[in-house]
C-alpha positions as CSV (number, residue, x, y, z in Angstrom):
1,M,93.8,204.6,73.7
2,E,94.2,202.1,76.5
3,N,91.9,199.6,74.8
4,E,94.0,199.8,71.7
5,L,97.1,198.8,73.7
6,E,95.6,195.8,75.3
7,P,96.8,193.4,76.7
8,V,98.9,195.6,79.0
9,H,102.0,194.0,80.5
10,Y,101.5,193.4,84.2
11,S,103.9,195.4,86.3
12,V,105.5,192.7,88.3
13,L,106.5,193.6,91.9
14,Y,105.6,197.2,91.3
15,R,104.8,197.9,94.9
16,E,108.2,196.7,96.1
17,I,110.0,198.5,93.3
18,L,108.4,201.8,94.1
19,S,109.0,201.3,97.8
20,F,112.8,200.9,97.3
21,F,112.9,204.0,95.1
22,L,110.8,206.1,97.5
23,S,113.0,204.9,100.4
24,V,116.0,206.6,98.8
25,F,114.6,209.5,96.8
26,D,112.3,212.4,97.6
27,K,109.5,212.1,95.1
28,D,109.6,215.9,94.3
29,R,113.3,215.8,93.3
30,E,114.3,216.2,89.7
31,L,115.7,212.8,89.0
32,L,116.7,210.7,86.0
33,F,115.3,207.2,85.7
34,L,116.2,204.6,83.2
35,D,113.9,201.7,82.3
36,G,116.2,199.3,80.3
37,T,113.5,196.9,79.3
38,A,110.5,199.1,78.5
39,G,108.1,196.3,77.5
40,E,104.5,197.7,77.7
41,G,105.7,200.7,79.8
42,G,103.9,199.7,83.0
43,H,106.8,200.2,85.4
44,S,107.8,203.4,83.6
45,L,104.3,204.9,83.9
46,L,104.4,204.2,87.7
47,L,107.7,206.0,88.0
48,L,106.6,209.0,86.0
49,E,103.4,209.3,88.1
50,Q,105.2,208.9,91.5
51,F,108.1,211.2,90.6
52,P,106.3,214.1,88.7
53,N,109.5,216.3,88.3
54,S,111.7,213.5,87.0
55,K,112.6,212.4,83.5
56,L,112.9,208.8,82.2
57,V,115.0,207.1,79.6
58,L,112.9,204.5,77.9
59,V,114.9,201.7,76.4
60,D,113.9,198.5,74.5
61,R,115.6,196.5,71.8
62,D,112.3,195.8,70.1
63,S,111.0,198.8,68.1
64,V,107.4,197.5,68.3
65,M,107.5,197.4,72.1
66,L,109.2,200.8,72.3
67,S,106.4,202.3,70.2
68,R,103.8,200.7,72.4
69,A,105.4,201.9,75.6
70,Q,105.7,205.4,74.2
71,A,102.0,205.4,73.3
72,R,101.2,204.3,76.8
73,L,103.3,207.1,78.3
74,S,102.1,209.8,75.8
75,A,100.7,212.0,78.6
76,H,104.2,212.3,79.9
77,S,106.0,212.5,76.6
78,S,107.9,215.7,77.5
79,R,109.7,213.8,80.2
80,V,110.5,210.6,78.2
81,I,113.6,210.0,76.2
82,P,113.0,206.9,74.0
83,I,116.0,204.8,72.8
84,E,115.8,201.7,70.7
85,A,118.7,199.6,72.0
86,N,119.6,196.6,74.1
87,F,120.3,197.5,77.7
88,S,123.7,195.8,77.3
89,D,124.6,198.7,74.9
90,L,124.2,201.3,77.6
91,D,127.0,203.4,79.1
92,L,127.4,207.1,79.5
93,E,129.2,207.6,76.2
94,F,126.3,205.8,74.4
95,L,123.7,208.0,76.3
96,N,125.6,211.1,75.4
97,G,124.6,210.6,71.8
98,F,121.0,211.2,72.9
99,G,121.8,214.3,74.8
100,I,122.0,212.6,78.2
101,T,125.0,213.9,80.1
102,N,124.3,212.8,83.6
103,P,124.1,209.2,84.9
104,P,120.7,207.9,85.8
105,D,119.7,208.0,89.5
106,G,117.5,205.0,89.3
107,I,117.7,202.1,86.9
108,L,115.2,199.2,86.4
109,L,115.4,196.0,84.4
110,D,112.5,193.6,84.1
111,L,113.9,190.5,82.3
112,G,110.5,188.9,81.8
113,I,108.9,188.6,78.3
114,S,105.9,190.7,77.7
115,T,102.3,189.5,77.3
116,F,102.3,191.2,73.9
117,H,105.2,189.0,72.7
118,L,103.6,185.9,74.0
119,L,100.1,186.5,72.5
120,H,100.4,189.0,69.7
121,A,103.9,189.4,68.3
122,G,103.4,186.6,65.8
123,R,107.0,185.4,66.3
124,G,106.4,182.0,67.8
125,F,107.1,182.8,71.4
126,S,104.0,180.9,72.5
127,F,102.8,177.4,72.0
128,R,99.2,178.7,72.1
129,E,99.2,179.7,68.4
130,N,100.8,178.1,65.3
131,E,103.2,180.9,64.4
132,P,106.5,181.0,62.5
133,L,109.4,179.9,64.8
134,D,111.2,183.2,65.1
135,M,111.5,184.3,68.7
136,R,113.9,187.2,68.0
137,L,113.3,190.2,70.3
138,S,115.1,192.6,68.0
139,S,114.4,193.5,64.4
140,S,118.1,193.7,63.7
141,G,118.4,190.2,62.5
142,G,120.3,187.2,63.8
143,I,119.6,183.5,64.1
144,S,115.9,182.5,64.5
145,A,114.4,179.7,66.6
146,E,113.7,177.9,63.4
147,D,117.4,178.0,62.5
148,V,118.3,176.6,65.9
149,I,115.8,173.7,65.8
150,N,116.6,172.7,62.3
151,T,120.4,173.2,62.1
152,Y,121.9,172.8,65.5
153,P,123.6,169.4,66.1
154,E,122.4,167.0,68.8
155,K,124.8,168.1,71.5
156,A,124.1,171.8,71.0
157,L,120.3,171.3,71.2
158,S,120.7,169.1,74.3
159,K,122.9,171.7,76.0
160,I,120.3,174.4,75.4
161,F,117.3,172.5,76.6
162,Y,119.0,171.0,79.6
163,E,120.9,174.1,80.8
164,Y,118.6,176.9,79.8
165,G,115.3,175.1,80.2
166,E,116.3,172.6,82.9
167,E,114.3,170.1,80.9
168,R,114.5,166.5,82.3
169,W,113.1,165.0,79.1
170,T,115.9,166.6,76.9
171,K,117.3,163.4,75.5
172,K,113.9,162.2,74.2
173,I,112.9,165.6,72.9
174,V,116.1,166.1,71.0
175,E,115.8,162.6,69.5
176,A,112.2,163.4,68.3
177,I,113.4,166.7,66.8
178,L,116.2,165.0,64.9
179,E,113.9,162.3,63.6
180,R,111.3,164.9,62.5
181,R,113.7,167.2,60.7
182,R,115.1,164.3,58.7
183,H,111.8,164.3,56.8
184,A,110.6,167.9,57.1
185,R,111.7,171.2,58.5
186,I,110.1,172.3,61.8
187,G,108.9,175.8,61.0
188,Y,106.0,176.6,63.3
189,S,105.5,177.0,67.1
190,G,102.5,174.7,67.1
191,D,104.4,171.9,65.4
192,L,107.2,172.1,68.0
193,A,104.7,172.3,70.9
194,Q,102.9,169.3,69.7
195,L,106.1,167.3,69.2
196,V,107.2,168.0,72.8
197,S,103.7,167.2,74.2
198,R,103.8,163.8,72.5
199,V,107.3,163.0,73.9
200,I,106.6,163.8,77.6
201,P,104.1,161.4,79.1
202,R,101.0,163.3,80.3
203,K,101.5,162.2,83.9
204,F,104.8,164.1,83.9
205,W,103.4,167.4,82.6
206,P,104.0,170.2,85.0
207,P,100.8,171.2,86.8
208,G,99.3,174.4,85.4
209,R,101.9,174.7,82.6
210,H,102.2,173.5,79.0
211,P,104.7,170.7,78.7
212,A,106.7,172.7,76.1
213,T,107.2,175.7,78.4
214,R,110.8,174.9,79.2
215,V,111.8,174.1,75.7
216,F,110.3,177.4,74.4
217,Q,112.1,179.3,77.2
218,A,115.4,177.7,76.4
219,L,115.0,178.5,72.7
220,R,114.2,182.2,73.4
221,I,117.3,182.5,75.7
222,E,119.5,181.0,73.0
223,V,118.1,183.0,70.1
224,N,118.5,186.3,71.9
225,Q,121.7,185.4,73.8
226,E,119.9,186.7,76.9
227,L,122.4,185.4,79.5
228,L,125.3,187.0,77.7
229,H,123.5,190.4,77.5
230,I,122.6,190.2,81.2
231,E,126.3,189.6,82.1
232,I,127.5,192.4,80.0
233,G,124.6,194.8,80.6
234,V,124.3,194.5,84.4
235,K,128.1,195.2,84.7
236,K,127.7,198.3,82.6
237,L,124.6,199.5,84.5
238,L,126.4,199.0,87.9
239,D,129.0,201.5,86.6
240,L,126.5,203.7,85.0
241,V,124.1,204.4,87.9
242,A,124.8,207.6,89.7
243,K,126.4,207.7,93.1
244,G,123.7,207.3,95.7
245,G,121.4,205.7,93.0
246,L,119.6,202.4,92.8
247,L,119.7,199.5,90.4
248,Q,116.8,197.1,90.5
249,V,116.6,193.9,88.5
250,I,113.7,191.4,88.2
251,S,114.7,188.0,86.9
252,F,112.5,185.0,86.1
253,H,115.0,182.2,85.7
254,S,117.5,180.7,88.1
255,L,120.4,181.2,85.7
256,E,119.5,184.9,85.3
257,D,119.2,185.4,89.0
258,R,122.5,183.7,89.7
259,I,124.3,186.1,87.3
260,I,122.7,189.1,89.0
261,K,123.4,187.8,92.5
262,N,127.0,187.3,91.8
263,L,127.6,190.6,90.1
264,F,125.8,192.5,92.8
265,R,127.7,190.6,95.5
266,D,131.1,191.3,93.9
267,Y,130.3,195.0,93.5
268,A,129.2,195.3,97.1
269,R,132.4,193.5,98.3
270,N,134.5,196.1,96.6
271,G,132.9,198.8,98.8
272,E,131.2,200.4,95.8
273,A,127.6,199.7,96.8
274,K,125.3,198.3,99.4
275,L,123.0,195.3,98.9
276,L,119.5,196.2,99.9
277,T,118.3,192.6,99.2
278,K,120.4,190.0,100.9
279,K,117.9,187.5,99.5
280,P,115.7,188.2,96.5
281,V,112.3,189.8,97.0
282,L,109.5,187.5,95.9
283,P,105.9,188.3,94.8
284,T,103.3,188.1,97.5
285,E,100.7,185.3,97.5
286,A,98.1,188.0,96.5
287,E,100.2,189.0,93.5
288,T,100.8,185.5,92.2
289,K,97.0,184.9,92.4
290,E,96.3,188.1,90.5
291,N,99.1,187.3,88.0
292,P,100.3,183.7,87.9
293,A,103.1,184.6,85.5
294,S,104.8,186.5,88.4
295,R,105.3,183.4,90.5
296,S,109.0,182.9,89.4
297,A,109.9,186.6,89.7
298,K,112.9,187.6,91.9
299,L,113.9,191.2,92.6
300,R,117.4,192.2,93.6
301,V,118.3,195.8,94.5
302,I,121.7,197.5,95.0
303,H,122.4,201.0,96.3
304,K,125.4,202.7,94.7
305,S,127.5,203.9,97.6
306,L,128.3,207.5,98.3
307,P,131.9,208.2,99.2
308,T,131.0,207.8,103.0
309,D,129.5,204.4,102.6
310,T,132.1,201.8,103.5
311,E,130.3,199.1,105.4
312,D,131.0,195.5,104.4
313,E,128.2,193.3,103.1
314,E,127.6,189.7,104.2
315,E,127.4,187.2,101.4
316,D,124.0,186.2,100.3
317,E,123.0,182.6,101.0
318,E,122.9,180.2,98.1
319,E,119.4,179.9,96.8
C-alpha cells in the first residue's frame, strides 16, 4: 500500500511538533487531536502512533488528499474522523454535525503544499510539467490560475506578484504576460514558467530554485485566498482548542507567519493563552539537508490557558 501512495509528504518539523504535544499531554490519555491540513497524513500518522488511546479529526479541503491521507491511516481508521472542509470552516458547531461534541485538545496546521500537489495533481502547481493552469486546492470551484493570468488587469497582477511572491521582477513579468495574452491565452504551467524564465536574466535566478517559483507561489495564494483563510481559520481554532490544549501552526511564507504571530500575540495578551514560541522554531540543518523544501518552515505554538494561567507574555521580536 505504501508504494501506491508515493510520494509521501515529508512531515516537516515532526520531532519538534511531537515534543510540544508530549510536553503537555500524557501519551496514554484519551485525547482528541485535529489535523486541519491533512495532506498526505504524515503528521496525523505520527500523532496516532504516539498517542495510542486518542482519536483524530482529519480535515482537508481537497477530497483527493483526504482520501490519500485516509488510506495512509487505514490501520488506525477506527480512531480517525475524516472531514472534507477548509480549516477556516471549523468551529464546535460545525464539528457537532460530525458527532464531535468536545473541543480538540491538540490542533495542528501545516500550511505547506504537498508533494503530491506539486508533482502529481495535474493542476499546474509546478513548473516542472506542462499542466493546465488551475492551482485550485478545492474541487468546489472558484477562479483558476488561468483566469487570474488571462483576465486580471495590470495593477492586480502586479500586486499579487509583488506582495504574495515578493518578486522583484514583477514589472517586467507583468508586461510580458500582458503582451503574450494579447495574442494567445496562457493556459499551461510550462508556458508561464518559460515566460518568466525568459524575463529574468539568468544571473539573477535564485540559487537552487526555478526563477518562476515566486510567481507560482503568488498565484496559488491568490487562487485559494490562502491568507484570508489563515486569518479567519486561526482565529476560529484559537477559540476552538480546549482549555489546556495546544495549537501548532507551520507556515512557509513571511506573510503567513506574520498573521499567525500577530493572532497568537494578541490572544496571549488577553490572558487566554501562553506563547510557547517567543520566536518561531526553525528546521535543523539536518532536516533541511534531508528535505530542502523545509528550509522556509516556521513553527509557532500556543498553549490555551487554564483558568489559573494569568502570566503576561512578552511581545515577540519582529522577524
